[in-house]
C-alpha positions as CSV (number, residue, x, y, z in Angstrom):
1,M,130.4,109.1,75.5
2,K,128.4,105.9,76.3
3,K,129.9,105.7,79.8
4,R,128.6,109.2,80.5
5,R,125.1,108.4,79.3
6,T,125.1,105.2,81.4
7,D,126.3,107.2,84.5
8,T,123.5,109.7,83.9
9,N,120.9,107.0,83.6
10,R,122.3,105.4,86.8
11,F,122.2,108.7,88.6
12,D,118.5,109.2,87.6
13,E,117.7,105.6,88.7
14,G,119.4,106.4,92.1
15,K,117.4,109.6,92.5
16,K,114.1,107.7,91.8
17,S,115.1,105.0,94.2
18,M,116.0,107.6,96.8
19,M,112.6,109.3,96.5
20,K,110.9,105.9,97.0
21,G,113.2,105.5,100.1
22,V,112.2,108.9,101.4
23,N,108.6,107.6,101.3
24,G,109.5,104.6,103.4
25,D,110.7,101.9,100.9
26,K,113.7,100.4,102.7
27,K,114.7,98.3,99.7
28,A,114.8,101.4,97.5
29,V,117.1,103.1,100.0
30,K,119.6,100.3,99.7
31,E,119.3,100.4,95.9
32,A,119.9,104.1,95.9
33,Y,122.9,103.9,98.3
34,D,124.4,101.2,96.1
35,I,124.0,103.3,93.0
36,F,125.5,106.4,94.5
37,A,128.3,104.6,96.1
38,E,129.2,103.0,92.8
39,L,129.0,106.3,90.9
40,R,131.0,108.0,93.6
41,K,133.9,105.6,93.1
42,R,134.1,106.5,89.5
43,D,133.7,110.3,90.0
44,A,135.0,111.1,93.5
45,N,135.1,114.8,92.9
46,N,131.5,115.3,92.0
47,P,129.7,117.4,94.8
48,L,126.2,116.5,93.6
49,L,127.0,112.8,93.8
50,E,128.5,113.3,97.2
51,A,125.3,115.0,98.3
52,Y,123.1,112.2,97.1
53,Y,125.4,109.6,98.6
54,G,125.2,111.5,101.9
55,S,121.5,111.7,101.8
56,T,121.2,107.9,101.2
57,L,123.4,107.3,104.2
58,T,121.0,109.3,106.4
59,L,118.1,107.2,105.0
60,L,120.1,104.0,105.9
61,A,120.5,105.6,109.4
62,R,116.7,106.1,109.6
63,D,116.1,102.4,108.8
64,A,118.9,100.9,110.9
65,A,118.0,98.8,113.8
66,E,121.0,99.4,116.0
67,P,121.5,102.8,117.7
68,I,125.3,102.8,116.9
69,E,124.6,102.0,113.3
70,K,122.0,104.8,113.1
71,A,124.4,107.4,114.6
72,D,127.3,106.3,112.4
73,H,125.4,106.4,109.2
74,A,123.7,109.7,110.0
75,Q,127.1,111.3,110.9
76,E,128.8,109.9,107.8
77,G,125.9,111.2,105.7
78,L,126.0,114.6,107.2
79,D,129.8,114.7,106.7
80,A,129.3,113.9,103.0
81,L,126.6,116.6,102.7
82,N,128.9,119.1,104.3
83,R,131.7,118.2,101.9
84,A,129.4,118.6,99.0
85,V,128.4,122.1,100.1
86,S,132.0,123.0,100.8
87,N,132.9,122.0,97.2
88,N,129.9,123.7,95.6
89,S,128.2,126.1,98.0
90,K,126.1,127.7,95.3
91,N,124.4,124.5,94.0
92,K,120.6,124.7,94.8
93,E,120.1,121.0,94.8
94,I,122.9,120.3,97.2
95,R,121.8,123.0,99.6
96,L,118.3,121.7,99.5
97,L,119.3,118.1,100.1
98,R,121.4,119.1,103.1
99,A,118.7,121.3,104.5
100,K,116.1,118.5,104.3
101,V,118.4,116.1,106.0
102,C,119.2,118.6,108.8
103,L,115.5,119.1,109.4
104,K,115.0,115.3,109.9
105,L,118.0,114.6,112.2
106,P,117.4,115.0,115.9
107,E,118.5,118.5,117.0
108,S,119.4,117.3,120.4
109,Y,122.1,114.9,119.0
110,F,123.3,116.5,115.7
111,H,122.7,120.2,116.3
112,C,122.2,121.0,112.7
113,S,119.1,123.2,112.6
114,Q,121.3,126.2,112.2
115,T,122.8,124.6,109.1
116,A,119.3,124.1,107.7
117,I,118.6,127.7,108.4
118,E,121.7,128.8,106.6
119,D,120.9,126.6,103.6
120,L,117.3,127.7,103.4
121,S,118.1,131.3,103.9
122,F,120.7,131.1,101.1
123,L,118.1,129.7,98.7
124,L,115.6,132.4,99.6
125,D,118.2,135.1,99.2
126,R,119.0,133.9,95.7
127,Y,115.3,133.9,94.9
128,K,115.0,137.5,96.1
129,R,117.6,138.4,93.5
130,D,116.2,136.2,90.8
131,A,112.5,135.3,90.9
132,S,113.1,132.5,88.4
133,Y,115.5,130.7,90.8
134,L,112.7,128.9,92.7
135,S,109.2,127.9,91.7
136,D,106.2,129.2,93.8
137,E,105.9,125.7,95.3
138,E,109.6,125.6,96.2
139,V,109.3,129.0,97.9
140,K,106.3,127.8,100.0
141,E,108.1,124.6,101.0
142,I,111.4,126.3,101.8
143,T,109.6,129.0,103.8
144,N,107.8,126.3,105.8
145,D,111.0,124.4,106.3
146,L,112.8,127.5,107.5
147,R,110.0,128.1,110.1
148,T,110.5,124.5,111.3
149,A,114.3,124.8,111.4
150,R,114.0,128.0,113.5
151,K,111.6,126.3,115.9
152,N,113.9,123.3,116.2
153,A,116.9,125.5,116.9
154,M,115.0,127.4,119.6
155,K,114.1,124.2,121.4
156,N,117.7,123.4,122.2
């Protein structure tokens, strides 16, 4: 029981560090990656952990100095996110994480705007069936992101 509580606390710490990393804190990205990598070793079949792990890899890619390192981390992160969706395709948080990452990756190299469109459309479809599925703020953000993904997809 204590291990589960500790893992939950670590997971929450990882999410907080990741959000700091999203906002540009490179040290927080590394902390988040270390936390999710550690938790992933203990719970290798957890799709949500896999999604956060993948997201932190793409943040490491963003911050990497070498182009090869950038590409490798980004692809590894995208692969982890795809595995997470494959293992739990109905999870809102996983779909949202993958969509956000796909919006940030260069379309000319990764060609994943269509994946973002699929994830965002899935979320909006669920919302149409159940208005409590997303908040008003989430609907606005997802709608804007969907517009961006469609523009990105049309450019290439």
